[in-house]
N, C-alpha and C positions, 0 to 999 in steps of 0.2 A: 504494500500500500504506500503510495507516494503522498506528496503534500497536496492537500485539497485547499482550494480557495473559492470563496463565494463572493460574487459581486451582485449588488442589488442597487437599483436606481435610488437616488436619495430623494424620493418623493413618497408621499403616502397615497396609496390607491385604495379606494373603497372597493368592496366586493358586491356585485349585483348578479342575481340569477336571471336566467331567461325563462324560468318556470313561473307561470301565472296560475293562480288558484282562485277559488271562490272567495277566499279571504283577502286577496291582494289586488284583484283586477281593477277595482274602482280607485283605490289609492294610487295605482300605477298609471292612471290616466286613460283608461279604456272606456268606451261607451256601454259595453256589456261584457258579461263573462264569455259568451261564445266568441266575440271578437278577440278578447285577450287569449283565450284558449287556442284560437286558430294561429296565433303567433308564437306559442310556447316552443314549438320545434323549429322556428325560423328566425329567432331574434338574437342569436349569439353576436351578430355584428353590432347591434345597438347596445346590448349589455356591455360589450367590450369597449365600445366608443364612450359610453357613459363613464366607465371606470377610468379610462385614460383622460378624458376631459376634466373630470373632477380631480384626478391626480395633479393636473396643472392648476388646480384651484378655480376652475370655471364652474359657474352655476349652470346646471342643465335641467331640462324638464324631465318628467317621469317617462317611463318606458313607452306607454302608448302614444304620448305626444311626440316623442323622438322618432318612433316608428312612422307616424303620420308625416312628419317633416322629411324623413328619409325617403319615403315612397314618393311624396310630392316632388322631391328633388331628383328623382330617377336613380336613387342609390340602391334600389331593390328591383330585381328582375324575377318575375314569376318563373318557377321551374329551374332557376339558376341560383338565386340567393342574393346576398348583399354584395354589391359591386365595390371593389376596393377604391377606385377613383371617386365613386360617389360618397363613400364614407369619409374620404380625405377632404372632399369638397364640403361636406356637412361640418367637419371639424373647423373649417375656415369661418363658418358662421359664428363660432365661439372664440375666434381670435387665435386658433391653433392651426399651424401649417401641417398638412399631411401630404404624403407622397406614396403612391402605389409603386412598388418595385417588383420586377419580374426576373425570373431565372437567377435567383441568388442562392447562396449556400448558408448553412448554419453559421459558418464563420463570418459571413457578411452580416448576419443578424447580430452576432456577438459584437461586431465592430460598431454597429448602430447603438447598441446598449452602452458601449464604452464612450460613445459620443454624447450620451445622456438622452437618447431618443427612445422613449417607450415605443413598442411596436405591436401591431396586430398581426398574428400569424394566419396564413391562409388555411383553407380547408374548413374545419370547424374553427371559426374565428375566436381567438383568445388573446388577451393582453400578455405580452412577454415582458417581464419586469426585471429579469436578472439571469445570471448563469453561474455555473460551477465548473471549475477546471481541476484536474489532477495532474501534477507534473506538467502543466502547460497545455494539456489536452482537454478539449471541451467534453464534459461528461454529463451535463444536465442544464435545463433551462427552468427558470422560475416563472410560473404562470398563475393567473387567476382563471379558473376553469368554470365558466357558467354552463349550466346544463338544464335541460328540461326535466331531468330526473334528480330528485332530492339528494340521493346518495352519491351522485357524481358531481355535485357542486363542491368545488375544492378551491378555496382561497389559498394563496401562498403554497402552491404545489410544485415541488421539485420533480420535474419529469426527466427520467433518464434519456440521454441523447438518442439511444436506439428507439425508444418509444416515440419521442418527439419527431425524429426523422421519418418514421413510418407514416406520419400524417402531414408532413411538411412538404409542400409541392414546389418550394423555391420562390414563393410569392409572399410578400408581406407589405404592410403599410408602416411607414415610420412617421413619427409625430414630433413637432418641435414648436417652441414659441417664436423661433426665427425661421424665415424663409430659407429654403435650401438653395445653395448656389450651384452654378453649372458644374463646378469641380466636384461637388458632393454627389452628383448623379451618376 
């Protein structure tokens, strides 16, 4: 066993679930439980964006209101899910810059975290908030995992790199309070 190091962004990120229930739908800004329930399996992008925006200290609306804003902005495509550039554009409405990146590696994601940029990982969208290395080798990522299933909601979950890589398609969204320069792209 070598030397393990953990890096975590120096921001406080709340945890939100994508699971809507009879007890939470109204508080979360939906007009009805059936509407809220219809989004339970499709709202990981909004739950993740809410966590990231609040990590930057931004006031955001509740789940249902954010979903309505995202749909109106074209950030959601039926049958596909949340569109990265659309979520990045929605972040701009709150004064946060976002950029959708394609064909990147886990090491690229680590470098964004080193630069202080929280990221949203593709596939099932989750905020990536830190990483772990052992002897300089990337071994895990720290995520907040929103889920439709109560037992799979996992704040501050260290995901082994093998498991993370199995669902990482090389695409992610990086977020910052400052616009990204051409050299950063």
